[in-house]
C-alpha positions as CSV (number, residue, x, y, z in Angstrom):
1,M,-2.3,21.2,45.8
2,E,-2.7,17.4,46.0
3,R,-5.3,17.6,43.5
4,T,-3.8,19.9,41.2
5,L,-0.9,18.1,41.0
6,Q,-2.5,15.1,40.3
7,I,-4.2,17.1,37.2
8,I,-1.1,18.7,36.2
9,K,0.5,15.2,35.9
10,S,-3.1,13.7,33.8
11,V,-2.1,16.8,31.3
12,I,1.6,15.9,31.3
13,A,0.8,11.9,30.1
14,F,-1.7,13.1,27.8
15,I,0.3,15.0,26.4
16,A,3.2,13.0,25.6
17,A,0.6,10.4,25.1
18,L,-0.9,12.1,21.9
19,I,2.8,12.8,20.8
20,L,3.6,8.5,20.8
21,L,0.5,7.7,18.6
22,G,0.5,11.4,16.3
23,G,3.7,9.2,15.2
24,C,2.1,5.6,15.3
25,A,-0.5,6.1,12.1
26,S,0.6,4.9,8.9
27,K,0.1,7.4,5.5
28,G,0.1,6.5,2.0
29,S,-1.6,8.4,-0.3
30,H,-1.7,8.0,-4.4
31,Y,-0.9,10.3,-7.4
32,V,-2.3,10.1,-10.6
33,L,0.5,9.5,-13.6
34,T,-1.9,9.2,-17.3
35,P,-5.2,10.2,-16.6
36,M,-7.6,7.0,-17.3
37,T,-9.4,7.4,-20.5
38,D,-12.7,5.1,-19.4
39,K,-14.3,3.8,-16.7
40,L,-13.0,0.5,-14.7
41,T,-17.1,-0.3,-14.5
42,Q,-16.7,-2.2,-17.9
43,Y,-14.0,-4.7,-16.5
44,K,-14.9,-8.0,-15.4
45,T,-11.5,-9.7,-15.1
46,M,-8.1,-8.9,-13.8
47,V,-5.5,-10.2,-13.3
48,F,-2.7,-8.3,-11.4
49,Y,1.0,-8.6,-12.3
50,V,3.9,-7.7,-10.0
51,S,8.0,-6.7,-11.2
52,S,10.5,-4.6,-9.1
53,Q,13.6,-2.3,-10.3
54,V,14.6,-3.0,-6.6
55,Y,17.6,-4.8,-5.8
56,E,15.8,-7.7,-3.0
57,S,12.6,-7.0,-2.9
58,D,11.4,-10.5,-2.9
59,D,9.5,-10.0,-0.3
60,E,7.8,-7.3,-0.6
61,E,6.6,-8.6,-4.6
62,I,5.5,-11.5,-2.8
63,Q,3.7,-9.5,0.1
64,L,2.0,-6.8,-2.3
65,E,0.3,-9.0,-4.4
66,S,-1.2,-11.1,-1.1
67,I,-3.1,-8.5,0.0
68,T,-3.8,-6.5,-3.1
69,K,-5.0,-9.2,-4.1
70,A,-7.3,-10.1,-1.3
71,K,-8.5,-6.6,-0.6
72,L,-9.4,-6.4,-4.3
73,K,-11.9,-9.6,-3.9
74,K,-12.9,-8.9,-0.3
75,K,-14.3,-5.8,-1.5
76,G,-15.7,-7.6,-5.1
77,L,-15.3,-4.9,-7.6
78,F,-14.6,-7.4,-10.5
79,T,-16.1,-10.9,-11.0
80,K,-12.2,-12.4,-11.0
81,V,-8.9,-11.7,-9.7
82,I,-6.1,-13.5,-11.5
83,S,-2.7,-13.9,-10.0
84,G,0.0,-13.8,-12.7
85,S,2.9,-15.6,-10.9
86,D,-0.1,-18.0,-10.5
87,S,-1.6,-18.1,-13.8
88,P,0.9,-15.9,-16.2
89,D,-1.0,-17.4,-19.4
90,A,-4.7,-16.3,-18.4
91,S,-7.1,-14.1,-20.6
92,A,-8.6,-10.9,-18.0
93,D,-10.7,-7.6,-19.3
94,L,-8.2,-5.3,-17.6
95,R,-4.8,-6.0,-17.0
96,L,-2.6,-5.0,-14.1
97,N,0.9,-3.4,-14.0
98,A,2.3,-2.7,-10.5
99,K,6.5,-2.0,-10.0
100,I,8.2,-0.6,-7.3
101,V,10.3,1.5,-8.1
102,N,11.7,2.5,-4.5
103,L,11.8,0.4,-1.8
104,K,13.4,1.5,2.0
105,K,13.2,-1.5,4.2
106,V,13.1,-1.6,7.9
107,N,12.6,-5.1,9.7
108,R,11.0,-5.8,12.4
109,W,14.6,-6.6,14.3
110,A,16.0,-3.3,13.8
111,R,12.3,-1.6,14.6
112,L,13.1,-3.6,18.3
113,L,16.8,-2.8,18.9
114,L,17.4,0.2,17.9
115,D,14.0,1.8,18.7
116,T,12.4,5.0,16.5
117,S,16.0,5.8,14.3
118,P,15.3,3.5,10.9
119,G,12.6,5.9,10.9
120,R,10.0,4.7,8.5
121,A,9.6,2.5,6.5
122,E,8.2,3.6,2.7
123,I,7.6,2.1,-0.6
124,V,6.9,3.7,-3.7
125,I,5.3,1.6,-6.6
126,N,3.5,2.5,-10.6
127,V,1.1,1.1,-11.8
128,E,-0.7,0.7,-14.8
129,L,-4.0,-0.4,-15.7
130,I,-4.3,-2.5,-19.6
131,D,-7.1,-3.2,-21.5
132,M,-6.5,-6.0,-23.2
133,K,-9.1,-6.2,-26.1
134,A,-8.3,-2.8,-27.6
135,G,-4.4,-4.3,-25.9
136,K,-3.9,-0.2,-24.0
137,T,-3.0,1.8,-21.4
138,I,-6.1,3.2,-20.1
139,G,-4.0,5.5,-16.9
140,A,-1.4,5.3,-15.1
141,F,-0.3,6.3,-10.7
142,Q,1.8,5.5,-8.5
143,A,1.2,4.6,-4.6
144,E,3.2,5.1,-1.8
145,G,3.5,3.7,1.3
146,K,4.9,4.9,5.0
147,S,5.1,2.6,7.6
148,S,4.5,4.4,10.8
149,G,7.8,3.8,12.5
150,T,7.2,3.6,16.3
151,V,8.4,0.3,17.6
152,F,4.8,-1.0,17.7
153,G,4.9,-1.1,14.1
154,G,6.9,0.4,11.5
155,T,7.9,-2.4,9.5
156,S,8.3,-2.8,5.8
157,S,5.2,-4.9,5.8
158,Q,3.2,-2.2,7.1
159,A,4.3,0.2,4.4
160,V,3.3,-2.7,1.8
161,E,-0.1,-3.3,3.2
162,D,-0.9,0.8,3.6
163,A,0.5,1.1,-0.9
164,A,-1.7,-2.2,-1.5
165,D,-4.4,-0.1,0.3
166,Q,-3.8,2.8,-1.9
167,I,-4.0,0.3,-5.5
168,V,-7.6,-0.7,-4.2
169,E,-8.8,3.0,-3.3
170,F,-8.1,4.3,-6.9
171,I,-9.6,1.0,-8.3
172,Q,-12.4,1.6,-6.2
173,K,-12.7,5.4,-6.8
174,N,-11.9,5.2,-10.6
175,L,-15.6,2.7,-10.6
176,K,-18.4,5.3,-10.1
C-alpha cells in the first residue's frame, strides 16, 4: 500500500513537471514574404541594419543587432558581417534590413512579481535582403520570436534572441 502511494505521488509529480516544462520552450518561426531570387552563396560581406516602427523599442533594436551579428559571425556564413549602426557608410555585397514591426514587452520584474500572468513576450521583424551591386531586393521574410512565458524566462530579451535565431536560420537555409 505504501509503495503504491509512493508510485502515485511520483506519477503526479512527473505529470506536473511535464506540464510546467511544456510551457518553458520559447518558440520562433519565419515566413517567406518574397521568395529568394538568388542563392546567398555569392555574397561574401553583409551589412546589417536594424530599425523599428514600434515606440520605445530602442533596447530591443540594440539587442537584435548585437545578437544577430554575433550569431552570424559565429556561424561563419559570411567573410565579414558589418553593423550598420557602427559603420553606416560601409560597403558590402549584401544588405540586411531588419525592421521591428510588432513588440510585446515583458520585463524581469513583471515576470517575477506576476509569474506567468504577463503572458509571453513577442517580437515580429520584417527582414529584407538587398543585393548591393544590383540595387535590388532578392528576398524578404518575417521572423518571429516568443519567450517561454514562465517565471524562469519569458522576457523580451528571450524573444529577441529567438527572433535572431530565426534570421540566422533563414540565411543559413538559403546559402545551400
